[in-house]
Residue, then its C-alpha position, 0 to 999 in steps of 0.5 A: m758849893s755854898s756861897p762862903s766856900k766859893r768866896r773862900e776859894m775865890d779869895l785864896m786864888k786872888l791871894m795866890m795870883s797876887d804873887y804871894k807864896v801860899e802853902m796849904i796846911n791840909d786838904g781843905m782851904q781853911e788853913f794855910y801859910v802865906h810868906f809875907h815880906g816886910p813893908n818898904e820904909s819900915p825896920y821890917h823891910g827885907g824880912v820874910w815872915k811865914v804867917r798862918v791863916e785860918l779861915p772860919e766856917a763863916y768867912p767872909y762874914k767872920s774875920p780870919s785868924i792870923g799869926f806869925i810863925n817865925r818871931i817878930y818883935h812888935p808891940n802888937v804881936d805876941e812874940m812867943s805865940g805870934s798872935v796879932c792884935l789887929d783891930v781891923i781883923n779882930q773887931t771891925w772885919s767886914p765881908m768887903f775885905d778879902l785876903v789880899n787886903v790882909f797882906e797888902v793893907f792891914l799887915p803892912q799898916l800894922l808894921l808901919y804904924p805900931n800902936p804901943s798903947d795897946p800892946l801884946n808885947g810890953e817890952a817892944a812897946a816900952l822900947l818903941m816909946r822910950d827909944r824909937a831908934s833902938y827899936e828900929q835898929k833891933n827890928t832891922v837886925r831881926s829882919m835880916l835874920n828872916l831873909r828867907t822862911 
C-alpha cells in the first residue's frame, strides 16, 4: 500500500472515530458522505448537512473536493451544486491538514465567518451585507428543515 493510500485510510478512520457519520459511496475510500452538524452560535446550529467528499489520488498532497448535498444558503456555497469556495481547501491546502480539520475547523469557520466579497451565491452575499438579521433568520429556518439527513 502506497504512502498516500495509507494516509487516506488513516484520515478516514480518524474521521469515523471522531463521531462523524460517514457513508462510503463505493468500495474504494475515495468518495464518501459525511453528516456535518451546523456550528453552535451560528444560524446553521441545529441543522445537519450531508457533505460529499472526494479524495484525489494525490491526497494528502492535493486537497479533497467537498460539496453540500442538501441545500445550504451561504455566500460561499453554490446553492444549486453545493460547491464550496473555501480558500484553505482549494488553494492553501497542506499535507499537514487532515479530514478531521475539514469538519472541525474549516467548514465551521466558513459557516461562522462568511466572506460576502468572494461569493458563489450572490443573493446570499447581498442579503448578508444589506440585512444580516434577515440573512441569519433565513438560515435558522432552513437549518431547522435540515434537522436530519
